[in-house]
C-alpha positions as CSV (number, residue, x, y, z in Angstrom):
1,M,-7.1,-5.0,15.0
2,I,-8.0,-4.2,18.5
3,I,-11.2,-2.4,19.4
4,V,-11.3,-0.4,22.6
5,L,-14.4,1.2,24.0
6,T,-14.4,4.3,26.2
7,A,-16.1,3.9,29.5
8,I,-19.2,5.6,28.3
9,A,-19.3,3.5,25.1
10,R,-18.8,0.3,27.1
11,H,-21.6,1.2,29.4
12,Y,-24.0,2.0,26.5
13,A,-23.0,-1.2,24.5
14,G,-23.5,-3.3,27.6
15,K,-26.9,-1.9,28.2
16,Q,-27.8,-2.6,24.6
17,D,-26.3,-6.1,24.7
18,I,-24.0,-5.3,21.8
19,A,-20.6,-5.0,23.6
20,E,-19.2,-8.3,22.3
21,T,-20.4,-7.5,18.8
22,V,-18.7,-4.1,18.8
23,E,-15.5,-5.4,20.4
24,A,-15.3,-8.2,17.8
25,L,-15.6,-5.9,14.8
26,D,-13.0,-6.5,12.1
27,L,-12.7,-2.9,10.8
28,D,-10.3,-2.0,8.0
29,S,-7.1,-0.2,8.8
30,D,-8.3,2.7,6.7
31,C,-10.6,3.8,9.5
32,A,-9.7,7.3,10.6
33,V,-10.5,9.4,13.6
34,G,-13.9,10.9,13.1
35,D,-15.3,8.0,11.1
36,L,-18.6,6.6,12.3
37,V,-19.2,2.9,13.0
38,S,-22.8,1.8,13.0
39,V,-24.0,-1.5,14.4
40,V,-27.5,-2.5,13.5
41,R,-29.3,-4.9,15.8
42,A,-33.0,-5.7,15.8
43,G,-33.7,-2.8,13.5
44,T,-32.0,-0.2,15.7
45,Q,-28.8,1.6,14.7
46,H,-26.1,2.2,17.3
47,D,-23.5,4.8,16.2
48,F,-20.0,5.0,17.6
49,A,-17.2,7.3,16.6
50,V,-13.5,6.5,16.1
51,T,-11.8,8.8,18.5
52,R,-8.2,7.5,18.4
53,R,-6.0,5.3,16.3
54,R,-2.8,3.8,17.7
55,W,-0.3,1.4,16.3
56,I,1.1,-1.0,19.0
57,A,4.5,-2.6,18.3
58,S,5.4,-5.8,20.1
59,G,7.8,-8.7,19.7
60,T,5.1,-10.5,17.7
61,G,4.4,-7.7,15.2
62,M,2.2,-4.6,14.8
63,A,-1.5,-4.2,15.8
64,L,-3.8,-1.3,15.1
65,E,-5.9,-0.2,18.1
66,L,-9.1,1.8,17.4
67,T,-10.9,3.5,20.3
68,L,-14.7,3.9,19.8
69,D,-16.9,6.4,21.7
70,H,-20.6,6.8,22.1
71,P,-22.6,8.9,21.5
72,A,-21.0,9.6,18.1
73,R,-20.0,13.2,18.0
74,S,-18.5,15.3,15.3
75,I,-14.7,15.1,15.7
76,G,-12.5,17.4,13.7
77,R,-9.8,15.8,11.6
């Protein structure tokens, strides 16, 4: 699983000192566009939305890439 942050999400996560935590998430392949991913740190909840799923095929196999955005907005499915 590869987690990619949009530029805005990366900026926010960096300011909150949670970028490494978010990028290291081991989310399930059942995650769908529109799902929310919440990271709780020091009692504060940080919400991100899955905005894109992409399967990447290479010579070494398949990997699922999920793109997360912030702020989490309602995304139609």
